[in-house]
C-alpha positions as CSV (number, residue, x, y, z in Angstrom):
1,M,-20.2,-17.6,13.6
2,N,-20.0,-13.8,13.4
3,L,-20.5,-12.6,9.9
4,K,-21.0,-8.9,10.7
5,K,-20.7,-6.5,7.8
6,S,-19.6,-3.3,9.6
7,D,-17.5,-2.3,12.5
8,C,-17.5,0.4,15.1
9,E,-16.6,3.0,12.4
10,N,-19.6,1.9,10.3
11,F,-17.2,0.7,7.6
12,H,-19.6,-1.2,5.3
13,R,-18.0,-4.3,3.8
14,R,-20.3,-5.6,1.1
15,D,-19.8,-4.0,-2.3
16,F,-19.3,-7.0,-4.6
17,M,-18.7,-7.2,-8.3
18,H,-20.8,-10.0,-9.7
19,V,-20.0,-11.5,-13.0
20,G,-23.0,-12.4,-15.1
21,A,-22.3,-15.1,-17.7
22,L,-24.2,-13.5,-20.6
23,S,-22.9,-10.0,-19.9
24,L,-19.4,-11.4,-20.4
25,M,-19.9,-11.4,-24.1
26,G,-20.4,-7.7,-24.1
27,L,-18.4,-5.2,-22.0
28,G,-18.1,-7.2,-18.8
29,L,-15.3,-9.7,-18.4
30,P,-13.6,-8.9,-21.7
31,T,-13.2,-5.3,-20.6
32,I,-11.8,-6.4,-17.2
33,L,-9.3,-8.7,-19.0
34,A,-8.4,-6.1,-21.6
35,N,-6.8,-3.8,-19.1
36,D,-4.1,-6.4,-18.6
37,A,-2.7,-5.2,-21.9
38,L,-2.3,-1.6,-20.6
39,A,0.5,-2.4,-18.1
40,R,2.6,-5.5,-18.2
41,E,5.5,-6.4,-16.0
42,V,8.9,-5.3,-17.2
43,T,11.4,-8.1,-16.6
44,S,14.2,-6.9,-14.4
45,P,17.1,-8.5,-12.5
46,T,14.8,-8.4,-9.4
47,S,12.0,-10.4,-11.0
48,R,14.4,-13.0,-12.5
49,T,15.8,-13.9,-9.1
50,K,12.6,-14.3,-7.1
51,K,10.9,-17.6,-6.6
52,A,7.5,-16.4,-5.4
53,K,4.6,-16.5,-7.9
54,N,1.5,-16.2,-5.8
55,I,0.0,-14.5,-2.7
56,I,-2.7,-15.6,-0.3
57,M,-3.7,-12.8,2.0
58,I,-5.6,-13.5,5.2
59,W,-7.3,-10.3,6.3
60,L,-8.3,-10.0,10.0
61,A,-10.9,-7.2,9.8
62,G,-11.5,-4.9,12.7
63,G,-8.0,-4.7,14.1
64,P,-6.7,-7.9,15.6
65,S,-5.1,-7.8,19.1
66,T,-1.6,-8.9,18.0
67,I,-0.4,-8.3,21.5
68,D,-2.5,-11.3,22.4
69,M,-1.4,-13.3,19.3
70,W,2.1,-12.8,18.0
71,D,3.8,-10.5,20.6
72,L,2.7,-11.4,24.1
73,K,4.1,-9.5,27.1
74,P,3.9,-12.0,29.9
75,N,6.2,-9.9,32.2
76,A,4.1,-6.7,31.9
77,V,1.7,-5.6,34.6
78,K,-1.7,-7.3,34.8
79,G,-3.5,-4.4,33.0
80,I,-1.4,-5.0,29.9
81,R,-0.3,-8.6,29.8
82,G,-3.8,-10.0,29.4
83,E,-5.1,-13.5,30.1
84,F,-3.2,-15.6,27.6
85,K,0.1,-17.4,28.0
86,P,2.9,-17.7,25.4
87,I,3.8,-21.2,24.2
88,D,6.9,-22.4,22.5
89,T,6.8,-23.1,18.8
90,A,8.6,-25.2,16.1
91,A,10.8,-22.1,15.6
92,D,13.6,-22.1,18.2
93,G,13.1,-19.2,20.7
94,V,9.8,-18.0,19.1
95,Q,6.7,-17.9,21.2
96,I,3.1,-17.1,20.3
97,S,-0.3,-17.4,22.0
98,E,-1.4,-20.6,23.6
99,H,-4.6,-20.4,21.5
100,L,-2.7,-20.9,18.2
101,P,-1.3,-24.4,18.7
102,R,-1.5,-25.4,15.0
103,V,0.2,-22.3,13.8
104,A,2.9,-22.9,16.5
105,K,3.7,-26.2,14.9
106,Q,4.3,-24.3,11.6
107,M,6.3,-21.4,12.9
108,D,9.5,-22.9,11.6
109,Q,8.1,-22.0,8.1
110,C,7.1,-18.4,9.1
111,S,8.5,-15.0,9.8
112,L,6.9,-12.7,12.3
113,I,7.3,-8.9,11.8
114,R,6.8,-7.5,15.2
115,S,7.7,-3.8,14.6
116,L,5.1,-2.6,12.1
117,T,3.9,0.9,13.0
118,H,1.7,3.6,11.6
119,T,-0.6,6.3,12.8
120,V,-4.0,5.6,11.2
121,A,-6.1,4.0,14.0
122,E,-9.4,4.2,12.1
123,H,-10.9,1.2,10.3
124,G,-11.6,2.4,6.8
125,Q,-8.4,4.5,6.3
126,G,-6.3,2.0,8.3
127,T,-7.5,-0.8,6.0
128,E,-6.7,1.4,2.9
129,Y,-3.2,2.2,4.2
130,V,-2.2,-1.3,5.1
131,M,-3.7,-2.9,1.9
132,T,-2.2,-0.4,-0.5
133,G,1.1,0.5,1.3
134,N,0.5,4.2,0.5
135,P,-0.6,6.8,2.9
136,I,-4.1,8.2,2.4
137,N,-4.2,10.9,-0.4
138,P,-7.5,12.7,-0.9
139,A,-6.4,13.5,-4.5
140,L,-5.4,10.0,-5.5
141,K,-6.9,6.6,-4.5
142,Y,-4.1,4.1,-4.5
143,P,-4.5,0.4,-5.6
144,A,-4.3,-2.5,-3.1
145,V,-1.5,-4.9,-3.6
146,G,-3.8,-7.5,-5.1
147,A,-4.9,-5.0,-7.8
148,I,-1.2,-4.2,-8.5
149,V,-0.6,-7.9,-9.1
150,A,-3.6,-8.0,-11.4
151,N,-2.1,-5.1,-13.3
152,K,1.4,-6.6,-13.6
153,K,0.8,-10.3,-13.8
154,T,-1.1,-12.8,-15.9
155,S,-3.0,-15.9,-14.7
156,G,-3.4,-19.4,-16.1
157,R,-5.9,-20.0,-18.9
158,G,-9.5,-20.0,-17.7
159,V,-8.9,-18.3,-14.4
160,P,-8.7,-14.6,-13.2
161,V,-5.5,-13.1,-11.8
162,Y,-7.1,-11.7,-8.6
163,M,-9.9,-13.2,-6.6
164,D,-11.6,-12.3,-3.3
165,L,-13.3,-14.9,-1.0
166,S,-13.3,-12.7,2.1
167,G,-16.8,-11.2,1.9
168,M,-15.4,-7.7,2.7
169,N,-15.3,-4.5,0.7
170,I,-11.5,-4.4,0.5
171,G,-8.7,-4.7,-1.9
172,K,-9.9,-2.3,-4.5
173,A,-8.0,-1.0,-7.6
174,G,-8.0,2.7,-6.9
175,Y,-6.6,4.8,-9.7
176,L,-6.1,1.7,-11.9
177,G,-9.8,1.5,-12.4
178,S,-12.5,-1.0,-11.5
179,S,-11.3,-3.4,-14.2
180,Y,-8.5,-4.4,-11.7
181,N,-10.9,-5.0,-8.8
182,P,-10.9,-8.6,-7.5
183,F,-13.3,-11.2,-8.8
184,V,-15.5,-11.6,-5.8
185,V,-16.8,-15.1,-5.0
186,D,-19.7,-14.9,-2.5
187,T,-20.2,-18.6,-1.9
188,F,-17.9,-18.4,1.1
189,S,-19.3,-15.1,2.5
190,S,-23.0,-15.9,2.7
191,G,-25.4,-18.7,3.1
192,P,-25.3,-21.7,5.4
193,L,-22.1,-23.5,6.4
194,Y,-22.3,-26.9,4.8
195,R,-20.8,-29.7,6.9
196,R,-21.1,-32.4,4.3
197,S,-20.4,-30.6,1.1
198,T,-19.4,-27.2,-0.2
199,P,-21.1,-26.3,-3.5
200,P,-18.9,-24.4,-6.0
201,S,-19.8,-20.8,-6.8
202,N,-22.3,-20.4,-9.6
203,Q,-20.8,-17.2,-10.7
204,F,-18.6,-19.0,-13.3
205,N,-21.4,-21.3,-14.5
206,L,-23.3,-20.8,-17.7
207,P,-27.1,-20.2,-17.3
208,N,-29.4,-23.2,-17.2
209,G,-30.0,-24.4,-20.7
210,F,-27.0,-22.4,-22.2
211,T,-24.3,-24.8,-23.3
212,V,-20.6,-24.3,-24.1
213,D,-21.5,-24.8,-27.8
214,D,-24.1,-22.0,-27.4
215,L,-21.4,-19.8,-25.9
216,N,-18.9,-20.5,-28.7
217,R,-21.6,-19.8,-31.4
218,R,-22.4,-16.5,-29.7
219,N,-18.7,-15.7,-29.6
220,Q,-18.3,-16.4,-33.3
221,L,-21.3,-14.2,-34.1
222,L,-19.7,-11.4,-32.1
223,K,-16.4,-11.7,-33.9
224,K,-18.3,-11.4,-37.3
225,L,-20.1,-8.3,-36.1
226,E,-16.8,-6.7,-34.9
227,V,-15.1,-7.1,-38.3
228,G,-17.0,-4.2,-39.7
229,F,-16.3,-2.0,-36.7
230,K,-12.5,-2.5,-36.6
231,R,-11.9,-0.3,-39.6
232,F,-13.4,2.7,-37.7
233,D,-11.7,2.1,-34.4
234,K,-7.9,1.7,-34.7
235,T,-7.0,2.2,-31.0
236,P,-4.9,-0.4,-29.3
237,R,-7.6,-1.1,-26.8
238,A,-10.1,-1.9,-29.6
239,S,-7.7,-4.2,-31.4
240,E,-7.1,-6.1,-28.2
241,M,-10.8,-6.7,-27.3
242,S,-11.2,-9.9,-29.3
243,K,-8.3,-11.4,-27.4
244,F,-9.9,-10.7,-24.1
245,Q,-13.3,-11.8,-25.3
246,Q,-11.7,-15.2,-25.9
247,Q,-10.3,-15.2,-22.4
248,A,-13.8,-14.6,-21.1
249,V,-15.0,-17.6,-23.1
250,D,-12.1,-19.6,-21.7
251,I,-13.1,-18.8,-18.1
252,L,-16.7,-19.9,-18.7
253,S,-16.1,-22.8,-21.0
254,T,-13.1,-24.5,-19.4
255,G,-14.8,-24.7,-16.0
256,K,-11.3,-24.4,-14.4
257,T,-12.3,-21.7,-11.9
258,R,-15.6,-23.4,-11.0
259,D,-13.8,-26.7,-10.5
260,A,-11.2,-25.1,-8.2
261,L,-14.0,-23.8,-6.0
262,D,-15.5,-27.3,-5.7
263,L,-14.1,-28.5,-2.5
264,N,-15.7,-31.9,-2.9
265,K,-13.0,-32.7,-5.3
266,E,-10.6,-32.8,-2.3
267,P,-10.3,-36.0,-0.3
268,K,-12.5,-35.9,2.8
269,K,-9.4,-36.1,5.0
270,V,-8.1,-32.9,3.6
271,R,-11.5,-31.1,3.9
272,D,-11.7,-32.2,7.5
273,Q,-8.3,-30.8,8.3
274,F,-9.5,-27.3,7.2
275,G,-12.6,-27.6,9.2
276,F,-16.2,-26.6,8.5
277,G,-15.9,-22.9,9.2
278,R,-16.0,-20.3,6.4
279,L,-12.3,-19.2,6.9
280,G,-11.0,-22.8,6.8
281,R,-13.1,-23.6,3.6
282,S,-11.8,-20.3,2.0
283,A,-8.2,-21.3,2.8
284,L,-8.7,-24.6,1.1
285,A,-10.3,-22.9,-1.9
286,A,-7.5,-20.4,-2.0
287,R,-4.9,-23.2,-2.3
288,R,-7.0,-24.8,-5.1
289,L,-7.3,-21.5,-6.9
290,I,-3.5,-21.0,-6.7
291,Q,-3.0,-24.5,-8.2
292,A,-5.4,-23.5,-11.0
293,G,-3.3,-20.4,-11.9
294,V,-4.8,-17.6,-9.9
295,R,-2.1,-15.2,-8.7
296,F,-3.6,-13.4,-5.7
297,V,-6.4,-14.6,-3.4
298,T,-7.8,-12.8,-0.4
299,I,-9.6,-14.6,2.4
300,G,-10.5,-13.3,5.8
301,I,-12.7,-13.1,8.9
302,S,-14.2,-10.1,10.6
303,G,-15.0,-9.5,14.3
304,W,-11.6,-8.4,15.6
305,D,-12.9,-5.0,16.8
306,T,-12.8,-6.2,20.4
307,H,-13.5,-3.0,22.5
308,S,-15.1,-5.3,25.0
309,N,-14.8,-8.9,26.0
310,N,-11.6,-9.2,24.1
311,F,-10.3,-12.4,25.6
312,N,-13.5,-14.4,25.4
313,A,-13.9,-13.4,21.8
314,L,-10.4,-14.4,20.9
315,R,-10.4,-17.6,23.0
316,N,-13.7,-19.0,22.0
317,N,-14.2,-17.8,18.5
318,L,-11.6,-15.9,16.5
319,L,-8.3,-17.6,17.4
320,P,-9.6,-21.2,17.0
321,Q,-10.8,-20.3,13.5
322,L,-7.6,-18.6,12.5
323,D,-5.5,-21.4,14.0
324,I,-7.3,-24.1,12.0
325,A,-7.2,-22.1,8.7
326,L,-3.7,-20.6,8.9
327,G,-1.9,-23.5,10.5
328,T,-3.5,-26.0,8.0
329,L,-3.0,-23.8,5.0
330,I,0.8,-23.5,5.6
331,A,1.2,-27.2,6.2
332,D,-1.0,-28.0,3.1
333,L,0.9,-25.6,0.8
334,K,4.2,-27.2,2.0
335,A,2.8,-30.8,1.4
336,N,1.7,-29.8,-2.1
337,G,5.1,-28.2,-3.0
338,L,3.5,-24.8,-3.2
339,L,4.9,-22.9,-0.2
340,D,8.2,-21.8,-1.7
341,E,6.3,-20.1,-4.5
342,T,3.3,-18.8,-2.5
343,I,3.4,-16.0,0.0
344,V,1.0,-16.3,2.9
345,Y,0.4,-12.9,4.5
346,C,-1.8,-12.6,7.7
347,V,-2.6,-9.0,8.7
348,G,-5.3,-6.6,9.8
349,E,-5.6,-2.8,9.8
350,F,-4.0,-2.2,13.2
351,N,-3.4,-3.6,16.7
352,R,-5.3,-3.1,20.0
353,T,-4.1,-1.0,22.9
354,P,-1.7,-2.6,25.3
355,N,-3.8,-1.2,28.1
356,I,-7.0,-3.2,28.8
357,N,-10.0,-1.0,29.2
358,G,-12.8,-1.2,31.8
359,S,-14.9,-3.5,29.6
360,G,-12.3,-6.1,29.4
361,G,-11.4,-5.1,25.8
362,R,-8.6,-3.3,24.0
363,D,-9.1,-0.2,21.8
364,H,-7.5,1.0,18.5
365,W,-3.7,1.1,18.4
366,A,-1.7,1.5,15.3
367,R,1.7,2.6,16.8
368,S,2.8,-1.1,17.2
369,M,1.5,-4.2,15.5
370,S,2.6,-7.6,14.2
371,V,2.0,-9.5,11.0
372,L,2.9,-13.0,9.9
373,V,4.4,-14.0,6.5
374,A,5.3,-17.4,5.3
375,G,6.7,-19.0,2.1
376,G,7.7,-17.2,-1.0
377,G,11.3,-16.7,-0.1
378,F,10.8,-15.3,3.4
379,K,13.0,-16.6,6.2
380,K,11.8,-19.5,8.2
381,G,11.4,-19.4,12.0
382,F,12.5,-15.8,12.0
383,V,11.4,-12.7,14.0
384,Y,11.9,-9.2,12.5
385,G,11.9,-6.3,14.9
386,S,10.6,-6.0,18.5
387,T,8.5,-3.7,20.7
388,D,9.2,-2.2,24.1
389,K,8.4,-4.1,27.3
390,N,4.7,-3.0,27.3
391,G,4.2,-3.3,23.5
392,M,3.6,0.4,23.1
393,E,6.2,1.2,20.4
394,P,8.7,-0.5,18.2
395,A,12.0,-1.0,20.0
396,T,14.0,-2.2,17.1
397,D,13.7,-2.2,13.3
398,P,10.5,-0.1,13.0
399,C,8.8,-0.5,9.6
400,S,5.7,0.8,7.8
401,P,2.9,-0.8,5.8
402,T,4.8,0.6,2.7
403,D,7.9,-1.4,3.7
404,V,6.0,-4.6,4.2
405,N,4.0,-4.4,1.0
406,A,7.0,-3.3,-1.1
407,T,8.9,-6.3,0.2
408,I,6.1,-8.7,-0.6
409,L,5.6,-7.4,-4.1
410,N,9.4,-7.4,-4.7
411,Q,9.4,-11.1,-3.8
412,I,7.1,-11.8,-6.8
413,G,9.1,-9.6,-9.1
414,I,7.3,-6.3,-8.9
415,A,9.9,-3.7,-8.0
416,P,8.8,-1.0,-5.5
417,D,9.7,1.8,-8.0
418,S,7.9,0.3,-10.9
419,I,5.4,2.5,-12.7
420,L,1.7,2.1,-12.9
421,N,-0.7,4.1,-15.1
422,T,-3.9,5.7,-14.0
423,R,-6.9,5.3,-16.3
424,S,-6.1,8.6,-17.9
425,G,-2.5,7.5,-18.6
426,R,-0.8,9.4,-15.9
427,P,2.3,7.4,-14.7
428,V,2.5,6.9,-10.9
429,Q,5.3,5.1,-9.0
430,T,4.0,2.0,-7.1
431,F,5.2,3.3,-3.7
432,R,6.1,6.8,-2.9
433,D,8.6,5.8,-0.3
434,G,9.5,2.8,1.7
435,K,12.4,0.3,2.0
436,L,12.8,-3.4,1.4
437,L,13.0,-5.4,4.6
438,K,16.1,-7.4,3.5
439,K,16.6,-9.0,6.9
440,V,13.3,-10.9,6.6
441,V,14.1,-12.3,3.1
442,A,16.1,-15.5,2.8
443,S,19.4,-15.0,1.0
């Protein structure tokens, strides 16, 4: 399996935040949790009427060739239409690539947005734009949608709000500060691919010989030491710290996060359905984390930067992995009663060129691309927008990354015009512009 860490733009993808168990009793996890108190969701009519609670993002790093996946052009000339044939799906009149048969069976639960367009055909900046929904601004680093969820929402007891199982340096918190970066779990991004078992991450385990009782005793000692300091520091942040220290203890002592990552707790039949690849295992873990109370989980796979040998790479490697993971995840969420409250969002930074180059590949192309959304109140078996006959430009209903992200966040009750605060306290509107894609949302 290809686990490359950089693409043709040398965009390095490993910058993980590791959580050390003992450091959590100092300024580690409690500080991360404390920032939740700085900005809480304001209940509005929008948030009261939405069903969605969670988001699972599947990130296709490198720029997936969506013209060979979601928006095939079988009637175009040979140098554009490519090698793949479209197949019918469970959604009436909707066709996708022949190499996504499992997803095809779930298309009656999905919406395809085929008219997404932007102008940033460079990996790092394209990733930042699509993940944040805000155009690049040298003076202000915008937060990714996952970080916004971490800022505005709370999780279940003993689990973080925002987690990343993708193994990529994406989804950062920008001006919100590193406290809203995702909790990165590297079990799924490095090491061997276990066929018989998948060990849970040790990032949420106590050190060897250090018991829950030891942790609680240390927490009690810390509370006693803090009593004398509280009279000197009257800031709201200081008064909140004990609360977040207790949350840190909960994450370590309850074992809820660790248990969610232990895929051996799933029946073998379910594990086998998700396959033995990293993406499939991450998809199963994402569902388990959502069940445990995590609100936003990122999973993903790299290798989509197919400047050469595009069709073999898609046919023999990338599309089979995506098909197993995405198709099974949607079916699994539905079977577990979670699809209506969980948005599945499959996207990359841009598309590939409609024209096939001399190396049998497709190059960077941001002017037209497709993304898939499912669950969370989005329409079922629906296609939003279209591209022209050669897939060069949107033909109907063009939309931007801002529009898509604003619509997704609105579905979980975070209004596009809601206010976030930078670390210095400066108020910033979540999105500078953009419109809600009302046609793609179920009434």
